[in-house]
N, C-alpha and C positions, 0 to 999 in steps of 0.2 A: 741685128736680129738674125742674119744668116748664120753667123758664127754659133749661136746658141739654138739654132733650129726652131726659131719662133716664127709662127705662121702670120700672126697678126698683132694688133695693138692689145688685144685682150690677153694673149699669152705673154706679151711683153710686160704688161702690168702684174700679171701673176708672178713672173720671174723676178721682177724688181721687188715686189712685196716679200716674197720668200727670202730674197737675199738680205734685205734690210732686216727682216724678222730674225734671221740666223745671226746676223751681226749684232743686233740689240741683245738677243738672248745670251750670246757669248760674253757680253758685258754685264750680265745680271739684270738686264732691263726687259721689259715687255713692250710689244707693239700695241698701239691702240688705234682705233679708227671707227669708221662707220660702215656702211654697206660696201664701200669699195674694198674693204679688207675680205669680205666674204666672196665678192666677185673676183678678187685677185688671188684667192687660193690660200689665204692664211688659215692656220689651225686655231687661231685665237678667236674668241667671241667678240664681236664688235660692240661698241657703245652705241646706244641710240637715244 
């Protein structure tokens, strides 16, 4: 967390979701999820 200047677990979750989203998008895929996606900072609309 120090390496990426992340203050807490919420910022860590946002960082992780954005990284996974970027990877999936590069493979022509989309990330899906629920409320955690919105809390994690994804640009995608969550499924509910």
